[in-house]
N, C-alpha and C positions, 0 to 999 in steps of 0.2 A: 641774586644780588652779589655782584663781585666786589662791591665797595666794602671796605672795612667800616663797621659801625660800632660805636660805643655809647654808653649812656652815663649821664651824671645826674644824681638825685640829691639836691640840697635838702638835708634833713636835720639841720642844726637849730632851726628856729624855735622860739619859745611858744609860739602859737597863742599869745596872750588874749587874742579875741575869742579863741575857742574856750579856754579855761585858764585860770591863774595857776592851777596845780597840775592839770593833766595835759599831756601832749597829744595833739590830734592824730599824729601818725601812728600812735600806739593804741588807739581805740580798737575794739574788736568788732569785726563783722564776719559772720559765718565761720567763727572759730579761728580766724586769722586777723592779724593786725592790718590796719589800713596800709601800712608801708609794705607788708608782704604782698598784699593784693596789687599795689602799684608796681612793685618789682616783677611780679609774675606777668603783668600786662606787657611790660617792655620786653620781657624774655620770650614773647610770642614771635618776635623777629630774631633772626640769627645774629644777635649782638655778640661781640667778642668778650665784652666784660662790662661791668657797671661799677661806678664809684659812688659810694654813699658818703656825703660830707656830714659828719655828725659832731655834736658838741663834745668837748673834752670829758664832761662828767656823764655822758650817756652810757648807762650800764645795760641797756636793753638791746640795742641794734645788733651787736655781735652775737647775741644768744638766739636770734630768730632763725627759723628754718626757711630761708629764702629758696626760691626756685633757682636752679643752676648756681648753687652755693659756691662751687669752685670758681665761678666767674665774678664773685663779689670782691670788691676792694673797698677799703675804708680810709678816709683821711679826716683830719680835724677841720671843722667848718670855721666860719668867721663871724664877725659881729653882725653883719647883714647878709641877706641871701646872696647878693652879688659877690661878697668875699668868699662865701662857701663855694660858689660856682668856680670862682677863680682858683681857689685852693685845689679843687677837684681837677680842673683843667691842667694845672701845674703838675699834679700827681700823674695825670694821664699822659702828659707830654713826655714822660720818661719811658713809657711802655708802648706808646702809639705814635703814628706819624702825623705830621702837621696837616696832611691832606685827608686823613681819616675823618669820617663824619661822626658828629657827636650829638645825641639827643640830650637836651636838658629838660628834665621833667619834674614837676612839683611832687614832693613826697605825698601830699594829701590829695592827689588826683587819681584815685584807684579805678575809675570807670572808663578810661580811654579805650577805644576799640581797636582791634587789629587792623580793620579796614582803614581807619583813619591813619594809623601808623604807616601802613603800606603806601597810602596816597601821598603822605608827607615825604617819604623817602623817594618815591617816584618823581615828585616835583623837583626836589633838590638835585637829583641825578640828571633828570631830563634837561632842566634849565641851567644846571651848573650854578646854583645860587643857594642862599640861605632861605629857609621856609619855616613858617609857623602854622599851627592850627589856630583858627579863629572862626568866629561866627558873626554874621551881620547883626547889628543892633536892631532889635525888633520893636522895642517899646519907645513911646514918646519920652524924650529926654527933657528935663527941666533944669535950668541953671538957678540954683538957690543961693543967693548972696549972703543974707543974714536974717536972723530972727525967723527962720523957716519960711520966709517970703519968696515966692517965685519971682525971679528977675525976668526970665524970658524962656521961651521954648527953643531948644537947640535942634537944628536940623540933623537927622540921623543918616542922611544920605552920605555915602562914603565912609560911614563909621562902622568899624568892626571891633568886636570884643576879643582881645587876645587870650589864647589858652596856652597850654603846653601839651606835648613836647614842642620845643623849638629846636630846629636842626641846622647845623652849620659845620663848616670845616674847623677842626680843632685849632690849628694855628691862627686862623683868621679871628675866631671868636676870642681866643686868649688875648690877642693883640688889641682887639676892639675894646674889651673890658678894661685892660690896663690903660689904654689911651683915654677912655671915658673917665675913669677914676682920676687919672692924672689931671684931666681938664676940668674936674669938679662937676661933671654932668650927673644928674640924678638918673640912676639906672634902675628901672622898675622891672625890666625883663631883658633877656639876651638881645632881642630885636632892637631895643632902644640903644644899646651899645653899638650894634652893627650900623644902625641908622646914622649915628654920630660920625662914623668914619666913611659914610657914603656908600656902604655896601648894599646891594640890592637884596631886599627881603620880600619874598612873596607869601601871600596868605593862601592856605589850603582850607577850604570850608570844612570845619569840624562838625561836631554834634553838640546839641545843648545839654545832653546828659553827661558830658565830660566835665563834671562839676569839680570845683575845688572845695574841700571841706575847710570852711573858715569859721563858721559859727556852730554851736552845738546842734541846732536843728538840721544842719547840712548832713550830719552823720546819719540821721534817720532817712533822709532822702537818698543818700549813697547806698544804704542798705536795700532800699526798694529798687534802685537802679540795678545794682549787682544781681539781685534776685531775678529781675525781669530779663537780664541779659543772659542768664544761664541757658 
């Protein structure tokens, strides 16, 4: 890979759906925190460095024994995930070039495989576009309006469930997020900002075991997945 690749990991969230008191990225699996697992997965590729956007009162992140610790950078995160990503991209733009590729990956997604990361990079370089990992929606989807009543069944044709990492050029992603924020667009992931400015974003089929730890029982599932991937 001749392209320069960096990674951004927004890790400033409160994770209120996981627990009111404990942060999901600092839960332990096999003697390491979720965040350490996540960082080591990204470092399976020859990335030049990774930026962790952490909250101001985070006393844990900088004490962890990350893989390739010399490549770790830290910046202060923001109110929402999107602000943390933007802060990290702003930090990165001081040491990287606008055309460098950047992975943005959830702190609580420790199970992404090297094969998926490689295919994502291949797509972005081959097609000269932004790309995300995603999986086709498998289950029947119901639209529930109110009082738990099913309003209708939603066709799942053409529907994909977005995952991370999401990969794009640093300069373009930074511009897309700034523009979307300025225009008052709700940004749920990097692709939604890129879509807003009309940038092509392709999906690369990921794996269903690339789960995001959101609820407490997801942690048990992540433990099983990591054990099975060994």
